[in-house]
C-alpha positions in Angstrom: -0.1 0.1 -0.1 1.5 3.5 -1.1 2.0 5.8 1.8 2.0 9.5 0.8 3.7 11.2 3.7 6.6 13.4 4.4 9.2 11.1 6.1 11.2 13.0 8.5 13.5 11.0 10.6 15.6 12.6 13.1 17.9 11.4 15.6 19.8 13.3 18.6 21.8 11.8 20.9 21.1 13.6 24.4 23.6 12.1 26.8 24.0 15.7 28.8 23.0 15.6 32.3 21.1 12.2 31.9 23.8 9.7 31.8 25.3 8.0 34.9 28.6 9.4 36.0 30.7 6.4 34.6 33.9 7.0 36.3 32.6 7.0 39.8 30.6 3.8 38.9 33.6 2.1 37.3 35.6 2.8 40.6 32.8 1.4 42.8 32.5 -1.7 40.7 36.3 -2.2 41.0 36.3 -1.8 44.7 33.3 -3.8 45.3 34.6 -6.7 43.1 37.9 -6.6 44.9 36.8 -6.5 48.5 33.8 -9.0 47.9 36.1 -11.7 46.4 38.6 -11.3 49.2 35.6 -12.0 51.4 34.4 -14.9 49.5 38.1 -16.5 49.7 37.8 -16.0 53.8 34.3 -17.6 53.8 35.3 -20.6 51.8 38.4 -21.3 54.0 36.6 -20.7 57.0 33.5 -22.6 55.9 35.5 -25.8 54.8 37.6 -25.8 57.8 34.6 -25.8 60.3 32.2 -27.4 58.2 29.6 -24.4 58.1 26.8 -24.7 55.7 25.6 -21.3 56.4 29.1 -19.7 55.7 29.5 -21.8 52.4 26.1 -21.0 51.2 27.0 -17.2 51.8 30.2 -17.8 49.9 28.2 -19.0 47.0 25.8 -16.1 47.2 28.9 -13.7 47.7 30.5 -15.1 44.8 27.5 -14.9 42.5 27.7 -11.2 43.4 31.0 -10.7 42.6 30.3 -12.5 39.4 27.4 -10.3 38.8 29.5 -7.3 39.7 32.2 -8.2 37.3 29.6 -8.6 34.3 28.0 -5.2 35.4 31.2 -3.3 34.9 32.1 -5.3 31.7 28.7 -4.2 30.3 29.2 -0.6 31.3 32.6 -0.6 29.4 30.7 -2.0 26.6 28.2 0.7 26.4 31.1 3.2 25.6 32.1 1.1 22.6 31.2 3.2 19.5 28.6 1.9 17.4 29.6 0.4 14.0 28.5 -0.8 10.6 27.4 -4.1 12.2 26.1 -3.0 15.7 24.6 0.5 14.9 23.5 0.8 18.3 26.7 -0.3 19.6 26.8 -2.8 22.4 24.1 -1.2 24.8 22.0 -4.3 25.1 24.8 -6.2 26.9 23.7 -4.2 29.8 20.1 -6.0 29.6 21.4 -9.3 28.8 24.0 -9.1 31.7 21.1 -8.5 34.1 19.0 -11.5 32.7 22.3 -13.6 33.1 22.9 -12.5 36.7 19.3 -13.4 37.6 19.7 -17.1 36.1 22.9 -17.7 37.9 21.4 -16.6 41.2 18.5 -18.7 40.7 20.7 -21.8 40.0 22.8 -21.1 43.1 19.7 -20.9 45.4 18.9 -24.5 44.2 22.2 -25.9 45.2 22.0 -24.1 48.7 18.4 -25.3 49.2 19.3 -28.8 48.5 22.5 -29.0 50.8 20.7 -27.2 53.4 17.7 -29.7 53.7 20.4 -32.5 53.7 22.3 -31.0 56.5 19.0 -30.4 58.5 18.4 -34.1 58.8 22.2 -34.7 60.1 23.1 -31.7 61.9 27.1 -31.4 62.7 28.4 -29.7 65.6 30.2 -26.4 64.8 32.0 -23.4 66.6 29.2 -20.8 66.5 31.8 -17.7 67.4 33.8 -18.4 64.2 30.8 -18.1 62.2 29.8 -14.7 63.9 33.3 -13.3 63.6 33.6 -14.2 59.7 29.9 -13.0 59.0 30.8 -9.8 60.9 33.6 -9.0 58.7 30.9 -9.6 55.9 28.4 -7.0 57.1 31.1 -4.3 57.1 32.5 -5.2 53.5 28.7 -5.6 52.0 27.6 -2.4 53.7 30.5 -0.4 52.8 30.4 -1.5 49.1 26.6 -1.1 49.0 27.1 2.7 49.8 29.3 3.2 46.7 26.4 2.2 44.6 23.8 4.5 46.6 23.9 7.4 44.3 23.3 5.7 41.1 21.1 3.2 42.0 17.8 4.8 40.5 19.5 5.5 37.2 20.3 1.9 36.2 19.1 -1.6 36.5 22.7 -2.9 36.8 23.6 -0.4 39.5 20.5 -1.0 41.3 20.8 -4.8 41.1 24.2 -4.4 42.4 23.2 -2.0 45.4 20.2 -4.7 46.5 22.5 -7.6 46.3 25.0 -5.9 48.5 22.6 -4.7 51.0 20.9 -8.2 51.0 24.3 -9.5 51.5 24.8 -7.3 54.6 21.2 -8.4 56.1 22.4 -12.1 55.6 25.7 -11.6 57.2 23.7 -10.1 60.2 21.6 -13.1 60.5 24.5 -15.4 60.3 26.2 -13.4 63.4 23.1 -13.7 65.3 22.9 -17.5 64.3 26.6 -17.9 65.2 26.1 -16.4 68.7 23.2 -18.4 69.4 25.0 -21.5 68.3 28.0 -20.9 70.3 25.7 -20.5 73.7 23.2 -23.2 72.8 24.7 -25.9 70.8 21.7 -25.6 68.3 23.6 -27.0 65.5 20.5 -27.3 63.4 20.5 -23.4 62.9 23.4 -23.7 60.5 21.3 -25.2 57.8 17.9 -23.2 58.5 20.1 -20.1 58.2 21.4 -21.5 54.7 17.8 -22.1 53.7 17.0 -18.3 54.8 19.9 -17.1 52.7 18.5 -19.0 49.6 14.9 -17.5 50.1 16.4 -13.9 50.5 18.2 -14.2 47.2 15.1 -15.7 45.7 13.1 -12.7 46.6 15.5 -10.1 45.1 16.5 -12.2 42.2 12.8 -12.7 41.1 12.2 -9.0 40.2 15.5 -8.6 38.5 14.6 -11.5 36.4 11.3 -10.3 35.4 12.4 -6.7 34.7 15.4 -8.0 32.6 13.4 -10.5 30.7 10.9 -7.9 29.6 13.7 -5.7 28.3 15.4 -8.6 26.5 12.1 -9.0 24.6 11.7 -5.2 23.7 8.9 -4.9 26.2 8.1 -1.1 27.4 10.5 -0.4 30.2 8.8 -0.4 33.9 9.3 3.4 34.4 7.5 4.1 31.3 3.8 4.3 30.8 2.5 4.2 27.3 -0.8 6.0 27.9 1.2 8.8 29.8 3.5 9.0 26.7 0.4 9.3 24.5 -1.1 11.8 26.7 2.2 14.0 26.8 2.3 13.9 22.8 -1.4 14.8 22.2 -0.8 17.6 24.6 1.6 19.3 22.0 0.1 22.0 20.0 -0.2 21.0 16.3 -0.3 17.0 16.7 -3.6 15.8 15.9 -2.9 12.2 16.1 -0.2 9.4 17.1 -0.1 5.7 16.3 2.4 3.0 15.7 4.1 3.9 18.9 7.0 1.4 19.9 9.2 2.2 23.3 11.8 -0.3 24.2 14.9 -0.2 26.0 18.5 0.4 24.1 20.2 -0.6 27.4 19.5 -0.4 31.1 19.7 3.3 31.2 18.8 4.4 27.6 15.1 4.1 25.8 14.0 4.6 22.5 11.0 5.4 20.7 9.5 5.5 17.2 6.2 6.8 16.3 4.0 8.2 13.3 2.5 11.8 14.1 -0.4 13.1 12.0 0.0 17.0 12.0 -2.7 19.5 11.5 -3.7 20.5 7.9 -1.3 23.3 6.6 1.3 22.9 9.0 4.4 24.4 7.6 7.9 23.1 7.7 9.0 25.6 10.0 6.3 24.9 12.4 7.1 21.0 12.1 10.6 21.7 13.2 9.2 23.6 16.4 6.8 20.9 17.0 9.5 18.3 16.8 11.8 20.1 19.1 9.3 20.3 21.8 8.2 16.7 21.3 11.8 15.7 21.7 12.3 17.8 25.0 9.0 16.4 26.4 10.1 12.9 25.6 13.5 13.4 27.3 11.5 14.1 30.4 9.7 10.7 30.3 13.4 9.2 30.2 13.0 8.4 26.5 16.4 9.6 24.8 16.2 8.4 21.2 13.3 9.3 19.1 12.6 8.8 15.5 9.4 10.2 14.0 7.5 10.2 10.8 5.0 13.0 10.3 2.0 12.9 8.3 -0.5 15.8 7.2 -4.2 15.5 8.1 -5.5 15.7 4.6 -3.8 12.6 3.6 -5.2 9.0 4.4 -2.6 7.0 6.5 -3.4 4.0 4.5 -3.7 1.9 7.6 -6.8 0.8 9.4 -5.2 1.5 12.9 -4.9 5.2 12.7 -6.2 5.6 16.3 
């Protein structure tokens, strides 16, 4: 079907003020990865030495976090790689795939922890509770300190938020292990160790489930969670000179950048100069809705758009 409309594609990269300050984030990731990896090594050695399942499961949990921090850092580095002939958007999408991969890895580690904990519940072994408490105490400090590094950027990007949530939940888990260790050393309730292991698994499951849902939606080019399509339409229709809008598509290019394509019907007799103004206003309005890349196609009112769904 022939389309008789004026094509006007326009792209603008608006990175000013909207981008996350990558330098600080880079540093936060590197510090976070180093400290947490060191702690994993301490936990594994201590956990194997005293046969503590809660320490080993927490080490598994922390190692998964180290892996996800490393992947997130890699994804941030790849975002900066320039677009090329084969990847016209660059490698931005890696940030979304990384978040999805992180979620899957964490879910697998939960299964292993839960299985081992149930097994150990049936045959509790004696453990030095004070050692568990001391090691977990170090964990609270490391996790809490590292989480604070991500506090400022967490609302701007899914991977930073994931890092922050992981580290905060790690600090809470460590706090539970400290309490457990102290109780074990006073009461010899050795069954508490695998119970804490199961609790760790549940904590990870809750925080991971949302990450899995959000990253899966973005992987499938769904509308990002913070954007309401109805709200976008309302803002567009509020711009003087636009009669109608259809074929709206909004998707995430990375965990921080969103894109939109749409057809706009302009009022009859709109001059090219007015059209330019409308587009400028439109682009500005979309930026406030966190849509940074906009491609529009405009049509004049007196032309049939040749589609049944010009709603």
